[in-house]
N, C-alpha and C positions, 0 to 999 in steps of 0.2 A: 602918287609916284614921282620918283625924283632921278635927275641923272646928273652923274657927277664926272668932271674930267677938265682936261685942258681945253681950252675954247677951240685950239686945232681940231681937236677929235670929236666934238660936239656937233649933232646934227643940228642946221639951222631950222628955227620956228618950232623946237620942241615946247617951248612956252606956250604957243598957239595951240598946242594940243592938250594943254592943261597938266604938263610936265613942270615939277621945280627944277631950274637947270643951276647948277651949282659949279664952281670953279674953285670951291675949297671943301677939301673931302671931311674935314670935323663938321663944318656946318651942314653938310650936306646928308650926313648920316646921323645928325644929332635926333635923338630919339625915336630911331626906325628899329623897327620890327624884324626886318630881314634886309639881308645886305646883299646883293649879288654882285661879284667881282667879275670882270668879262677879261679874255687872255689879249694882252696887247698883241695885235699881229702886224708886226712889224714888217712880214713877208708880204705884204698886203699895201703897203703904205708907200706912196709916190713922193720924194722929196720929204724935208727933216721936218715932219710934224711935231715932233719932239726932239729937245737937245740931247737926249741920252736914256738910257734903261734906268740907269742909277737917278736921274734927276726925275724922272718920270716917279720913281718908288720914293722919293723922298717927300714929292708931293700927294701923292695919287696911291701909293702902296698902303695897303691897308696892313695896319701894324696893330699890336695889342693896345698901345695908348690911345691910337686913331680911334680904336674900337670901342673905347669907354664913352664916347660921347652917343653911341646908339644905347638903346633900351638895355639893362643888365642881362635880360633874357634872349638878347636879339639872336637870330641864328646867323650864321654866315654861309651863302653859296657860291659855288663856281662849277660851271658846266665841263671845265677840263679841256684841254691840257692846260695845266697851271705853269705859269713862269714865276717859279717862287723867287722873290726878292726882288721881281718888278711889280705885279700887281699885287701879290698877297706875302705876308712875311709866312715863312714855315709854322711858327709860333702859334698863329691865327687858323692857318690849314689846318691845322693837327689839332688845334684846341677842343676844347668840350662844347663851344658855340658852333662848330663847324659839323655842316651835316653834308659836306662836299662827296665823301665816299658814297653814302646812300644814294644821293642826288645821280651820281654818274651810273652805281649798280642800277638803280631803278630807269635810269634813261636807257640804259642798254636794254633792258626787259621791256620795255613799252616799244621800243623802235622794232624789237623783234616780234612783239605780238602785232602791231600794224602790219608788218610785213607779213607776217604769217595768214592775217585775214585777207590781205590785198591778193595774195597767191592762191588763196582758197576760195576767192571769190568766184561766183560762176562765170566761166570762160576764162579764168585766171589772169594775170596781168598781161596787158599787152604793148 
């Protein structure tokens, strides 16, 4: 497992948990089977953790050219909602390696199933 991002957004001590830590996206996804991009949650950031969304995309946004560093059959995931042009380029998000739509669709079904199980449990949810 690897984590890629600017130093200001990477949790401390990931390397001590056996996670490869990279601040270069191409190096971090080199020969990867699966790439999961996460939404840049600017609303939760206190202070200037990144210079701008454009600067973030320049270095950490997943583009078709950067995706070439991964394995040719690598899949691309994103839990949504996406900030297109910030963490992922639309060409990648909508491309043949993307399983994002399935991921989001199945995620809804799984959450609904869990809530149904919990609601029908003996005594119901409390």
